[in-house]
N, C-alpha and C positions, 0 to 999 in steps of 0.2 A: 597596437593600440592595447591589444590582450595582456601583453607581458607587461606593460606599463601599470595596467590596472590591478595586476598581481603583485607586482612591486609595491604598488601604492597600499594594497591591502594587507599586505607582509609588515609593511611599516607600521600601520596602525595595529596589526596583532603584537609585534614586539614592543611599542611604545605604550600601548594600551595595557600590556599585561601587568605592569607595576601597579595598576589602580584597579583593573576589573578582572584580572585572571584571563585574558584572552587568548584563544587557541585557534590556530588555522589549520585544517585538514584538508585532504584531497585525495583524489583518485583518477587514474586514466586508464583507460581499457581499450585494447585493439580486439576486433573480431573477424572471424571469417565465418560465412553462414550461407545456407541455402534456403530457399521457401517455395512450397509449391502449392499454387492455388488453381482450381479447375483446370488441373492437368498443363498449367503453366508454370514453369520453374525458372526463379531467377537465384543468382547467387553472387558473392562479391566478398570484399573485406573493407574495412574501414574504423574509424573510432567509435567504440561502443559507448564509451563514458568519458567525459573530461570535466571535472567539476571541483570546486574548492568551497568549502563550509568555515565560516569565522564563527565561532561562538564565544560566549563570555558569560560569566558569573559574577554576582556581587552579594556579599552579606550585608544586609542593613539591620543593624541592631535594634530589636523589639519588634521586626514586621516579619523577616524570613530570608530565604536567598531567591532573589531574582536572577533569570538566566535567558538569554536570548541567543538567537541562531538565525544566519541568514546563509542561503546556499546559492551559489551562482554557478551556471552551469555554460560551458563554451559552445557557441553557436555552431551547430554540425560539427563539433569538436575540434574545428581549425579555423574558425572565424575570427574577426577582427572585432566581434562585441561578444558579449556575455548576456545571458538572460536570467531574471531572478527565478529561483527554484523555490524550495521552501523557506518559509519565514515563521519564526515562533518567538513568544514572549511569555515567561512562566514565572510563577511566584510558589515557592514551598514553604509552608509555615512549620513551626517546629511541632505541632500537632499531627503533622502529616496530610494536613490539607493542601491540595495541589490546585491552582487556579492557571490554565493556560489558554493562550489566544494566539491564533495564528492565520497563517493562510499556506495551506499544504495539499499536496496530492497525497492524499491519506493511502495508507497501505491497503491491498486488497484483504478484506477480511478473511475469505476462504484462500484466496492464491497466495499470499505470504503471511498469512495470520497464523494461528495455532494450527490450523487444520493442515497447513504446508508441511509440518513438521521439520521446517529448515530446509526442504528440498529444492526452494526456487532458487538454484544456484545463479542463474542468469536470466531465466525465462519462468513465468508462472501463466496462467490459463486466463489470468484477467484481461478482459477485452475481446476474448475470442468468440464470445457468443454464448459460451458455456458459463463462465463467471463474469459478473458485471464489470465494465469499464471502470477503471479508476477517475477520478475527475478532481479539478482543485476548487478548494473551498474556503472560505472564511469561516472560522468557528470559536466558539467560546467554551470552555468545559470546567467542571470542578470535579475533583476527586475527593472522596471522604473516606478514610479508614473505618471499617465498622469493628474489625476485630484483627487478630493477628492474621496475616495472609490474605485478608478479604477487604475489598474496597466497593464503594458505591458511586458511582460517576453519573453526570447528566450533560448532555452535550447540545448546544444550540448551533446549528449550521446553515449557512446562506452561501449562495452562488460567489464566486470569486468576483468581487466588484469593488468600485470606488467607495472609500469611507463615506458615510450620510447618505449612500445610494440604496442600501439593501437590496433585497430581492425578492421576487414574487409579491411586490407590493400591490399589483392590481389583479382582479380577477380575470381569467381567460388566458393568462400567459402560461407559458409553458414549463418556467422556472418555478421549482418548490423548495421553501425552507423547510427544514425539519428538526424534530427534538429527539434525541436517543438517550434512554436511562440504561444504565449498564450495571452489572454485578460482575466482579472479576475475583476470582480466588486463585491462589498459588501456594503449595506447600510441598517442599521436597522436589519430587520429580514428577508432580501433578500439577496441573494448571487448567484453569477453565475460564469461561467468559461466556455471558449470556446478555441479550439487549433486547428491548422493544422501542420501536420507532414509531412517531406518528408524524405526518406531512401535513402542511397548511397550503392554502391556496388551490383545494382540490377541485376538479371539474366534474361534475356529476356524469354518471354512466360513460365514463372514458376508459377505454383498454389501455392507455398509457399514463393516467394521472393516478400516483400510487396513493393509497389511503393509509398505510401501515406496514410494518415488517416486525418480524421476530427472528432472532438469530441466535446461534449458541455454537462453541466449540471447545474442544478438550484436547490435551495432550498429555503424553506420559512418556518419559524416558525410562527405558528399561536398561541402559547402560550399554548393552549390545545393539540396540536400536531404540529410536524415537518415532511414535506413533503419533498421528494427530487425525482428528475428525471434525468435520463443521458442516453446519447446514443454516440456510438463509431462505425464509419463506417471506415474499412480497405480495400484497394484496392491493387491487385497484378498484376504483369506484364502480366500473361495470360489474364487477362480482368475479373477474378472471383474477389468476395468480400464478406465480412461477416459483418454482422450489429449487434452489441450487445446493448442492451437497459436494463435499470434497473429502478425500481420504489420502493422507500422505504419509511417507515412510522416510527416514534416514538413518542410514547404517554407517559408523563411523570405523575407520582402518587406519589408525595412526594419522598420518598428513593426508589421507586419502578420505573421502567420504563418498557414498552413492546413494541414491535415492530415488524418488518419483513422487507423482500424484496422479490419482485417478477423479475426475470431476463429471458431475451430470446436472443437467438442466431439464426439468420436466414442467411444462405449461398446462393449464388446465380452464375451464369455463369460458373459452372464447366462442363466440358465435360461429365462426368461420372453423371448420374443421381443420383446414391445413395449419392452423394457427395454434393448434393442441399437438403436442409433440413432447418427445424425450430426446435428447442429444447427449453425448458424451464426449469427452477429450482426456488426454493424458500428456505426460512427459515424463523422460527418465533421463538420469544423466549422474554427473558426478563433479567434485570439487578436488583439487590437489593444493596443497600448499608449498610452495617451494621456500618460503622463510614467513615470517610475522607479517610481512607488508606485500609480498609477491605471492599471487595464486593464479591458477588457470581453472576454466570450467568448460564442461562439454556436456550439451543436451541434445535430445531428438523430441519431438514435440508432434502431436497429431490431435486433431479434432473435426468432429462432424458439423458441417456447416448447414446442413439442412439437404444435402442431396449427396449421390456418389460423385459427382463431377467437380462439386464444389468443397469438397474436402480439403482441410488443410494441413500440411506437414512439412517439417523441416529440420535443421540442426544448426546449432552454434557453437562455435569452438573460441573461447576468449580468452586473452591474458591480461590480468590487472596488476598494476602497481599502485600502493597507496602512500601516502605521506602525511 
């Protein structure tokens, strides 16, 4: 079934290319790894990634360039069905204004954004309890150029739900939609991004209902190394907060690059003393390019899950081939 799906998609990409410049890309990865949690170790091998992406662009005279993309991932890497990944639709106007709508699993702002400095070769600390877990969301955003190298953006985000349903439509639910304004700047080797976020459907005096977030990250490419730093602070209606920060480095050596990241989370303002803590995590590894399409990664990671016995650590070695 999967092979038939891929063939059909390839046919669409080839025949549609004459009209909409469609392109199909993909990647397959095979991994061996080990993970230790609470002094219990598991290890093994398997498919790390198996996905295809079909993208298309269409120039509409007097309007701008429309672009769409859909990603499909093989179920467990070898199943008979495929599941939808990221989907997006965008319009870029001649003025530089860009409108984007989609249902995506957003990249981790600290784990694989500017703060990572490109060091998340296969693994980042997103979802570790140090850096917040990435989630799938429906979003609509607009980006407007302010000056050369600088853009202003605003994004409305809701839970990934059926169209016409919306999220957080009733008070007392745990799902919150939110709005984020951002200011991004890039000039040569320097890049920076800052944002402010407000949440709707807040629950009064709740330690888990977020009221707002501020965040910022920067990176600088020195040539011999690329450095990145970022911080994100989230406030809750009870008055408590958590601050996550990350520092990353990536050093290129021709076909080989090595690097890593150190991240921390600090919580405060909770009534229970045990809920106020500081924890940290890190990963280190490298990537080697055998060619433009085939490469291998290796990483070791570790983070503090709250107690000595619950600390998590492990390693991953993965070979990828893209097409």
